C-alpha positions in Angstrom: 134.0 -10.9 -233.3 133.6 -14.2 -234.4 130.2 -15.0 -236.2 128.2 -17.5 -237.0 129.2 -18.3 -240.2 132.6 -19.3 -238.7 131.5 -21.3 -235.9 129.1 -22.9 -238.8 132.4 -23.5 -240.6 134.4 -24.6 -237.8 131.1 -27.4 -236.8 131.2 -28.7 -240.4 135.1 -29.5 -240.5 134.6 -31.1 -236.5 131.4 -33.3 -238.1 133.4 -34.5 -241.0 136.4 -35.3 -239.5 135.7 -36.2 -235.8 132.5 -37.4 -233.6 130.7 -34.4 -232.3 128.8 -36.6 -229.6 132.1 -37.8 -228.4 134.0 -34.3 -226.8 137.5 -36.4 -225.7 137.4 -37.6 -230.0 136.8 -33.9 -230.5 139.8 -32.5 -228.4 141.8 -35.1 -229.6 141.1 -34.4 -233.4 141.9 -30.3 -232.2 145.2 -30.8 -230.7 146.4 -32.8 -233.2 145.8 -29.7 -235.7 149.1 -28.1 -237.0 147.3 -24.7 -236.4 147.9 -22.1 -233.5 146.2 -21.8 -230.4 144.1 -19.2 -232.0 142.6 -21.3 -234.2 142.1 -24.1 -231.6 140.1 -21.8 -229.3 137.9 -20.8 -232.3 137.2 -24.9 -232.6 136.8 -24.8 -229.0 134.0 -22.2 -229.1 132.3 -23.3 -231.7 131.8 -26.9 -229.7 131.1 -25.1 -226.8 127.8 -23.7 -228.7 127.0 -27.1 -229.8 128.0 -28.9 -226.5 125.2 -26.3 -224.9 122.7 -26.9 -227.8 123.0 -30.7 -226.9 123.2 -30.6 -223.6 126.3 -32.7 -223.7 128.7 -32.6 -220.3 132.1 -30.6 -221.1 135.0 -29.2 -219.6 137.0 -26.9 -222.0 140.6 -27.2 -222.3 141.9 -23.4 -221.8 144.8 -22.4 -224.7 146.6 -19.5 -224.3 146.7 -17.8 -227.4 150.2 -16.9 -228.4 151.9 -13.1 -228.6 153.0 -12.1 -231.5 155.4 -9.0 -232.0 153.8 -5.9 -233.4 155.9 -4.8 -236.6 156.0 -1.0 -237.1 156.6 -0.4 -241.3 157.9 2.8 -241.6 155.5 5.9 -243.3 157.2 6.4 -246.1 155.8 2.4 -247.5 152.7 3.3 -245.9 152.6 6.5 -247.8 153.0 4.2 -251.0 150.5 1.9 -250.3 148.2 5.3 -250.3 149.3 6.5 -253.2 148.5 3.6 -255.6 144.3 4.5 -253.8 141.6 6.1 -254.6 141.5 10.0 -252.7 138.7 8.9 -250.9 139.8 5.8 -249.5 143.6 7.9 -249.6 141.4 10.3 -246.4 140.4 6.7 -245.1 143.9 5.7 -244.5 145.2 8.7 -243.4 142.6 8.3 -240.3 144.1 4.8 -239.8 147.3 6.7 -239.3 145.6 8.3 -236.9 144.9 5.4 -234.8 141.9 4.2 -236.2 140.5 0.8 -235.9 138.7 0.4 -239.4 135.4 -0.4 -236.9 135.7 2.9 -235.8 136.4 4.5 -239.2 132.9 3.1 -239.9 131.1 4.5 -237.5 132.1 8.1 -238.2 129.7 10.4 -239.2 129.5 14.7 -240.2 128.6 15.4 -236.9 131.9 14.0 -235.3 134.2 15.6 -237.3 135.2 19.8 -236.8 137.2 20.6 -239.9 137.9 24.1 -238.7 139.5 23.2 -235.6 140.8 20.2 -237.5 139.4 17.9 -234.4 137.6 14.3 -234.9 135.4 12.7 -231.9 136.0 8.6 -232.1 132.8 7.0 -230.8 133.5 3.6 -228.7 133.9 0.8 -230.8 133.8 -2.9 -228.9 137.4 -2.9 -228.0 138.1 0.9 -227.3 137.1 4.2 -225.5 136.2 7.5 -227.4 138.2 10.1 -227.7 139.0 13.4 -229.1 142.1 13.3 -232.0 143.4 16.6 -233.3 143.9 15.9 -236.9 147.0 16.2 -239.2 146.6 19.1 -242.0 146.9 16.8 -244.9 144.5 14.4 -243.2 141.9 17.7 -242.9 142.6 19.0 -246.1 142.2 15.4 -247.7 138.7 15.3 -245.6 137.5 18.6 -246.8 138.0 18.3 -250.3 136.1 14.7 -250.4 133.1 15.7 -248.3 132.8 18.6 -250.6 132.7 16.6 -253.6 130.0 13.6 -252.9 128.3 17.0 -251.5 127.4 15.4 -247.7 125.4 17.0 -245.4 123.4 15.0 -243.6 124.6 15.2 -239.8 124.2 11.8 -239.2 125.2 9.9 -242.0 127.7 7.7 -241.9 131.0 8.5 -244.2 133.0 5.9 -244.4 132.0 1.6 -245.9 131.8 -1.1 -243.4 135.1 -2.6 -241.8 135.5 -5.0 -243.8 135.5 -3.9 -246.9 137.8 -0.7 -245.7 140.1 -3.9 -245.0 139.4 -5.5 -248.2 140.1 -2.2 -250.5 143.7 -2.1 -248.6 144.5 -5.5 -249.8 143.5 -3.9 -253.6 145.5 -1.3 -253.5 148.1 -2.5 -251.6 149.0 -5.5 -254.4 149.0 -2.2 -257.0 151.6 -0.5 -255.0 153.4 -3.4 -254.8 152.8 -4.2 -258.6 154.1 -0.2 -259.4 157.4 -0.1 -256.5 158.2 -3.8 -256.7 158.9 -3.6 -253.1 158.1 -7.4 -251.7 157.8 -6.0 -248.3 154.5 -3.5 -249.2 152.8 -7.0 -248.8 153.5 -7.5 -245.8 152.1 -4.6 -244.3 148.0 -5.3 -243.2 146.0 -2.1 -242.6 146.3 -2.5 -238.9 149.8 -2.1 -238.9 149.0 1.6 -238.8 147.5 1.3 -235.8 151.0 0.2 -234.3 152.9 2.9 -236.4 150.7 5.2 -234.9 150.7 4.0 -231.0 154.4 3.6 -231.5 155.6 6.7 -233.3 153.3 8.9 -230.7 155.5 7.2 -227.6 158.9 8.3 -229.7 157.4 11.6 -229.5 155.8 12.5 -226.4 157.2 9.6 -224.3 154.1 9.9 -222.4 152.2 6.4 -221.7 149.3 7.7 -220.7 148.9 10.0 -223.0 149.8 7.3 -225.8 146.9 5.1 -224.0 144.2 8.1 -224.5 145.2 8.4 -228.0 145.1 4.7 -228.8 141.8 4.3 -226.8 143.1 1.7 -225.2 141.0 0.3 -221.7 143.9 -1.1 -220.7 147.2 0.6 -220.1 149.6 -3.2 -220.6 148.2 -2.8 -224.3 149.5 0.4 -224.9 152.8 -0.9 -222.7 153.4 -3.0 -225.8 154.4 0.5 -228.0 156.6 1.6 -225.4 158.5 -2.0 -225.6 158.7 -1.3 -230.0 159.5 1.9 -229.0 162.8 0.7 -227.1 163.8 -1.2 -230.0 163.7 1.3 -232.7 165.2 4.2 -231.1 168.5 4.8 -228.8 166.5 5.2 -225.4 168.1 6.5 -222.6 167.3 7.2 -219.1 169.1 10.5 -219.3 167.6 13.6 -219.2 167.6 17.6 -220.5 166.5 19.3 -217.5 165.0 22.9 -218.2 163.9 25.4 -215.7 161.6 28.6 -217.4 159.7 31.2 -215.8 157.0 32.3 -218.7 153.9 31.0 -219.8 155.5 31.1 -223.5 158.4 29.3 -223.2 156.5 26.7 -220.5 154.1 25.9 -223.5 156.9 25.9 -226.5 159.0 23.0 -224.4 155.6 21.2 -223.4 154.7 20.8 -227.5 158.0 20.1 -228.1 157.9 17.1 -225.8 159.2 18.1 -222.6 157.5 16.9 -219.3 156.9 19.0 -216.6 158.4 18.0 -213.1 157.6 20.5 -209.8 158.3 24.2 -209.4 161.3 25.2 -207.6 161.9 28.8 -206.8 159.0 30.5 -208.9 160.2 28.7 -211.7 158.8 25.4 -213.5 160.9 22.4 -214.3 160.8 20.5 -217.3 162.7 17.5 -218.8 163.6 15.7 -221.8 164.8 11.8 -222.2 167.9 12.8 -224.5 
């Protein structure tokens, strides 16, 4: 989300190095910058607001932002950074490992967490959809301990800090982890990469793109497909299947939990399959 401060900063740069009254000169200056299309679009967004306010006629150029490949860190390296954090922020980063965006974490209240069931209701963010996630035992236990220590009891009280503070603390603990373990790869791991890790590993484990779409809170399936492509590059992705036929509920549910998908019924048996 671009703030008023961001636009003001861009306009001050244009005022210093170009002529705001001349759209052609503004375009020439922005196109001459050695920056990404994403940054150029922010310049043009800011100038568009200026033109509208000052009744300057201008047809905004259309620039397509470059698509960068998703980078997935290993869980081992993610956990090294989390190990450098306080217990409270370790709980926050464990939630990031469940695919939550920082702004989604900042909205969580006590009402959204059911520690007995191990479930978290994720509220709608400006980018995603609401969903209910099952928490891993490690995350659930850490949250229970932290909530008890902080004596939080009001149901609607926000539990965690704003998204910017969460991101800032990640960079601090990332630096601490690097200084402790002397691994330069740790400095490359962004907080958002934990969400990428969750999306990719969820697809590897389930091979169900629609289920991953739900877990990630994506509005568009195209966003989820990125993780399928990344997964194919990380594993030996096969088009061969292991097929099983079952006729009792216990075995059927057990196979579903282990990653098999239901295909059809045949002669009173349920047919399931899983990629090799």
